[in-house]
C-alpha positions in Angstrom: 0.0 0.0 0.0 1.5 3.4 -0.9 2.4 5.8 1.8 -0.1 8.3 0.6 -2.9 5.8 1.1 -1.7 5.1 4.6 -1.9 8.8 5.5 -5.4 9.3 3.9 -8.3 9.7 6.4 -10.1 7.0 4.5 -7.3 4.5 4.7 -8.0 1.4 6.6 -6.3 0.8 10.0 -2.9 -1.0 9.8 -3.2 -4.8 10.2 -3.5 -6.0 13.8 -2.1 -9.3 15.0 -2.2 -11.1 18.3 1.6 -11.6 17.9 4.0 -10.1 15.4 7.3 -12.0 15.0 10.2 -10.2 13.4 12.6 -12.8 12.1 11.8 -16.0 10.2 14.8 -18.1 11.2 15.0 -21.2 13.3 13.4 -19.8 16.4 11.0 -17.3 14.8 9.5 -19.9 12.5 9.3 -22.5 15.3 7.4 -19.9 17.4 5.0 -19.2 14.6 4.1 -22.9 14.3 3.7 -23.3 18.0 1.3 -20.3 18.2 -0.8 -21.3 15.2 -1.3 -24.6 16.9 -3.1 -22.9 19.7 -5.2 -20.6 17.6 -3.2 -17.3 17.8 -3.2 -14.9 14.9 0.4 -14.4 13.9 2.3 -12.1 11.6 5.8 -13.1 10.5 8.2 -10.4 9.1 10.8 -12.2 7.0 13.8 -10.8 5.2 14.0 -13.7 2.7 11.7 -13.6 -0.3 9.2 -16.3 -1.2 10.9 -19.4 -2.5 14.2 -18.6 -0.6 15.4 -19.7 2.8 17.0 -17.3 5.3 20.8 -17.3 5.3 20.9 -19.1 8.6 19.7 -22.3 6.9 23.0 -23.2 5.4 25.4 -26.2 5.7 25.8 -25.8 9.5 25.0 -28.9 11.5 22.4 -28.4 14.3 22.6 -30.6 17.4 19.1 -31.1 18.7 18.8 -32.1 22.3 16.2 -34.7 23.2 13.9 -32.0 24.5 14.1 -30.2 21.2 13.4 -33.5 19.3 10.3 -34.0 21.4 9.0 -30.5 20.7 9.7 -30.4 17.0 8.1 -33.8 16.7 5.0 -32.6 18.4 4.9 -29.5 16.2 5.0 -31.6 13.0 8.3 -30.3 11.8 10.5 -33.5 12.1 8.0 -35.3 9.9 8.8 -32.8 7.1 12.5 -33.7 7.0 13.4 -35.3 3.8 16.2 -37.3 5.4 16.5 -38.5 9.0 19.0 -36.9 11.3 21.9 -38.6 12.9 21.5 -40.1 16.3 23.8 -39.0 19.1 24.2 -42.1 21.2 27.3 -41.0 23.1 29.3 -37.9 23.7 33.1 -38.0 23.8 34.9 -35.0 25.3 38.7 -34.4 25.5 41.1 -31.5 25.4 44.4 -31.3 23.5 47.3 -31.2 25.9 45.4 -32.5 28.9 45.0 -36.0 30.4 41.8 -37.9 30.4 38.6 -37.9 28.6 34.9 -38.1 29.4 32.4 -40.3 27.7 28.6 -40.1 28.2 26.5 -43.0 27.1 22.8 -42.6 26.4 22.2 -46.3 27.2 23.4 -45.7 30.8 20.3 -43.5 31.3 17.8 -45.7 29.6 17.9 -43.6 26.4 18.6 -44.7 22.8 20.1 -41.3 22.1 20.8 -37.9 23.6 19.5 -36.1 20.6 19.9 -35.8 16.8 22.0 -34.0 14.3 20.2 -32.2 11.5 21.6 -30.1 8.7 20.4 -26.5 9.0 19.3 -26.4 5.3 17.2 -29.5 5.7 15.6 -28.1 8.8 14.9 -24.9 7.0 13.1 -26.7 4.3 11.1 -28.7 6.9 10.1 -25.5 8.7 9.1 -23.9 5.4 6.9 -26.9 4.5 5.2 -26.7 7.9 4.7 -22.9 7.7 2.9 -23.4 4.4 0.2 -25.4 6.2 -0.7 -22.8 8.8 -4.1 -21.3 8.7 -3.7 -18.3 10.9 -0.3 -17.0 9.7 0.3 -13.9 7.7 3.7 -13.7 6.1 5.3 -10.4 5.2 8.2 -11.2 2.8 10.5 -9.9 1.8 10.0 -7.3 4.5 12.4 -5.3 6.6 11.8 -4.0 10.2 12.5 -0.3 10.3 11.6 0.6 13.9 8.8 1.4 16.3 5.8 3.6 15.5 3.6 5.6 17.9 0.9 3.5 19.6 -1.6 3.9 22.3 -0.3 1.3 24.8 -2.8 -1.3 23.9 -0.7 -2.5 21.0 2.8 -2.2 19.6 3.0 -0.5 16.3 6.1 -1.1 14.1 7.3 0.3 10.8 8.3 -2.1 8.1 9.3 -1.8 4.4 8.4 -4.1 1.6 8.1 -3.9 -2.2 5.3 -1.4 -1.9 7.3 0.9 0.4 6.9 1.7 4.1 3.9 0.5 6.1 2.8 0.1 9.7 1.8 -3.2 11.4 0.3 -3.6 14.9 0.3 -6.4 17.4 -0.7 -7.1 21.0 2.8 -8.6 21.4 6.0 -7.9 19.4 8.6 -10.7 19.3 12.1 -10.0 18.4 13.6 -13.2 16.8 15.9 -11.4 14.5 19.3 -12.7 15.6 22.3 -11.5 17.6 22.3 -8.1 15.9 18.6 -7.6 16.6 17.1 -4.4 15.2 14.1 -5.0 17.5 16.3 -5.1 20.6 18.0 -1.9 19.5 14.7 -0.2 18.8 13.4 -1.1 22.2 16.5 0.5 23.8 17.6 -2.8 25.4 21.4 -2.8 26.0 23.4 -5.9 24.9 26.7 -7.0 26.4 29.1 -8.5 23.8 32.2 -10.7 24.2 34.4 -11.7 21.3 36.2 -15.0 22.0 38.8 -14.3 19.4 37.9 -17.5 17.5 36.5 -18.3 14.1 34.6 -21.6 13.6 34.8 -23.4 10.3 31.9 -25.8 9.5 31.6 -28.3 6.8 30.5 -31.8 5.9 33.3 -34.4 6.5 33.9 -37.9 5.2 36.1 -40.1 7.3 37.6 -43.5 6.9 35.2 -44.8 9.5 31.5 -44.0 9.2 29.8 -42.4 12.2 28.7 -44.8 14.9 26.5 -42.5 16.9 29.4 -40.7 18.7 29.6 -37.0 18.9 33.2 -35.8 19.6 34.2 -32.6 21.2 37.9 -32.0 21.1 38.7 -28.8 23.0 41.7 -26.7 22.3 43.3 -23.3 22.9 41.6 -21.7 19.8 38.2 -23.4 20.2 36.7 -26.9 19.7 37.2 -29.3 16.9 33.9 -31.3 17.0 32.5 -34.1 14.9 28.8 -34.6 14.9 27.3 -37.8 13.4 25.0 -36.9 10.5 22.4 -39.2 9.1 24.1 -39.5 5.7 27.2 -41.4 6.8 29.2 -38.2 7.0 30.2 -36.1 10.0 29.5 -32.4 10.6 32.8 -30.8 11.3 33.3 -27.7 13.4 36.9 -26.5 13.6 37.9 -23.5 15.7 40.9 -21.4 14.9 42.3 -18.1 16.2 40.5 -15.2 14.6 43.7 -13.7 13.3 44.4 -16.9 11.4 41.0 -17.3 9.9 41.8 -15.7 6.5 44.8 -18.0 6.1 42.8 -21.1 7.0 40.0 -20.1 4.6 42.6 -19.9 1.8 43.8 -23.5 2.4 42.9 -26.0 -0.3 40.9 -29.1 0.8 43.9 -31.3 1.5 45.6 -28.7 3.7 42.5 -27.9 5.6 41.8 -31.6 6.3 45.4 -32.0 7.5 45.0 -29.1 9.8 41.7 -30.3 11.2 43.1 -33.8 11.6 46.1 -32.5 13.6 43.7 -30.7 15.9 41.3 -33.6 16.3 43.4 -36.7 16.2 42.5 -40.2 14.8 39.5 -41.4 16.8 37.3 -41.4 13.7 40.1 -42.5 11.3 41.6 -40.5 8.5 39.8 -37.4 7.2 39.2 -38.1 3.5 37.1 -35.2 2.1 35.0 -32.3 3.0 32.3 -30.1 1.4 32.1 -26.3 1.1 33.3 -24.5 4.2 31.5 -21.7 6.1 33.2 -19.5 8.7 31.5 -17.8 11.7 33.0 -15.7 14.5 32.5 -17.0 18.0 30.8 -14.3 20.1 28.6 -14.0 23.1 25.8 -11.5 23.0 23.6 -11.1 26.1 20.6 -8.7 26.3 20.3 -6.9 29.6 16.6 -8.0 29.7 14.3 -10.0 27.6 11.0 -8.2 27.9 9.7 -4.7 27.4 6.2 -3.2 27.2 4.3 -5.5 24.8 7.6 -6.9 23.5 9.8 -9.9 24.1 13.1 -11.1 22.8 13.7 -14.8 22.0 16.6 -16.9 20.7 19.8 -15.1 19.6 18.1 -11.7 20.0 18.0 -12.4 23.7 21.2 -14.4 24.0 23.8 -15.7 21.5 26.1 -18.3 22.8 29.5 -19.7 21.9 28.5 -22.9 20.0 30.6 -25.1 22.2 28.3 -27.7 23.7 25.7 -27.0 21.0 23.3 -25.1 23.3 22.2 -22.1 21.3 19.2 -23.2 19.2 18.0 -25.6 21.9 17.9 -22.7 24.4 16.2 -20.4 21.9 13.5 -23.0 21.1 12.8 -23.3 24.8 12.3 -19.5 24.9 9.8 -19.7 22.1 7.9 -22.7 23.5 7.7 -21.3 27.0 6.2 -18.1 25.6 3.7 -20.2 23.5 2.8 -22.3 26.6 2.1 -19.2 28.7 -0.1 -17.7 26.0 -2.0 -21.0 25.7 -2.5 -21.2 29.5 -3.8 -17.7 29.5 -6.2 -18.4 26.6 -7.5 -21.5 28.3 -8.5 -19.3 31.3 -9.8 -16.5 29.1 -10.2 -17.0 25.3 -9.8 -13.2 24.9 -6.6 -13.1 27.0 -4.1 -10.4 25.9 -0.9 -11.9 24.5 1.0 -8.8 25.6 -0.3 -8.6 29.1 2.4 -7.4 31.5 1.8 -10.2 34.0 2.3 -12.8 31.2 5.6 -11.2 30.2 6.7 -11.1 33.9 5.9 -14.8 34.1 7.9 -15.5 31.0 11.0 -13.7 32.2 10.8 -15.5 35.6 10.3 -19.0 34.0 13.2 -18.5 31.6 15.6 -17.0 34.2 17.1 -20.3 35.6 17.5 -22.1 32.3 19.0 -19.0 30.6 21.5 -18.3 33.4 22.6 -21.9 33.8 23.0 -22.5 30.1 24.9 -19.3 29.6 27.2 -20.0 32.5 27.9 -23.5 31.2 28.6 -22.4 27.6 30.7 -19.4 28.5 32.6 -21.2 31.3 33.4 -24.1 29.1 34.6 -21.9 26.3 36.9 -19.8 28.5 38.2 -22.7 30.6 39.0 -25.0 27.7 40.7 -22.3 25.7 42.9 -20.9 28.4 46.6 -21.8 27.8 47.5 -21.4 31.5 49.5 -24.4 32.5 48.1 -24.2 36.1 44.6 -25.1 34.7 45.7 -28.3 33.1 45.5 -30.4 36.3 42.0 -29.0 37.0 40.8 -29.7 33.5 42.2 -33.2 33.6 40.5 -33.7 37.0 37.2 -32.5 35.5 37.5 -34.9 32.6 38.2 -37.7 35.1 35.1 -36.7 37.1 33.0 -36.6 34.0 34.0 -40.1 33.1 33.8 -41.7 36.5 31.4 -39.8 38.8 27.7 -40.6 38.2 26.5 -37.4 39.9 28.6 -35.2 37.6 27.5 -37.2 34.6 23.8 -37.0 35.5 24.0 -33.2 35.9 25.7 -32.8 32.5 23.4 -35.3 30.8 20.3 -33.4 31.9 21.6 -30.2 30.4 22.8 -32.0 27.2 19.3 -33.3 26.7 17.7 -29.9 27.2 16.3 -30.3 30.7 17.5 -27.3 32.6 15.0 -25.4 34.8 11.3 -25.3 34.1 11.1 -26.5 30.5 8.0 -26.4 28.4 5.6 -29.4 28.3 6.3 -30.1 24.6 10.0 -30.5 25.4 9.1 -33.1 28.0 7.0 -35.0 25.4 3.7 -33.9 27.0 0.8 -32.0 25.6 1.0 -28.4 26.8 
């Protein structure tokens, strides 16, 4: 609609949604599906045009915790995957230069697996297929969030731009799911603390002499992890951390030289590294919003907190953000079908429920990244003792297994395999 029509006295009021989600990536799309399931009218502002996936759906390998697998199964997303993910039946942790290693076995805890590995591109296609089935979703694409607009307190009004120019959208609740550099967070005036780990992580598909056997390897090092994740296509997903100031040189290596470098960092537990696919490179940073809610607004996923990928906690944490919000809205609607999705009490309840999981997951990810990367010789005995404890002490294992499977704090019912 042209700007002139919007300003005309006869122009219709801007669209009003129960919830307006800015960001159609992993968490934003999952939230839209969860909300449609409970009858909420949702608007989804997406940068990617029709027929294209957001850039986040690339060759990265996503490690879904058991809680995430439960939830995505209930939401009908996993059924849309064209190929099954790879099962994580055990987790093997070691650190270059330190003694010991820790091995977690799912079978010890009565589980077939801790979770599954899914290629981000495949997951994006599954989400897109599921979004196409939603009856109450309005998609604005390609569309760009510009900022907030004046509103009366009963709604949040935002300015967006699409092919027809600038327009205004309104919602009872605005959700920022637009990534670590969130424009919604900035527009709300929410401060974000940033920490650069000085590492760049290269990701690719890797073929080894031995096919995956269900083991996920995390080989920690001074410049980040070198991890192998068992995919469902007889390949591994490789994550190889390097010092940020070496990233350009590593990116310039040919395939053979890159494989030799990664092999040296990882070792020979999976046999010889034979071939890899196209490589992507991503800086390792921590971004933490000072708060996750504002008047009629909430931040989820990387807009609320972006983690170092060590331990594969990021998307799993963000999905629990989204599903907790959806669960609270569903509970409010059960009590009152006309319940306001942006009610201050609901947002206070959301922040309270997410506090423990968020704090503990952030502390685990950041602590592991800093401790494992430190070259200080005095820390080696402590790290070796920690690996010994991980391998031998049931109480330590049980604590870490619960977190690895996504069960920290008060998790949503869908994550527990229950109806919300």
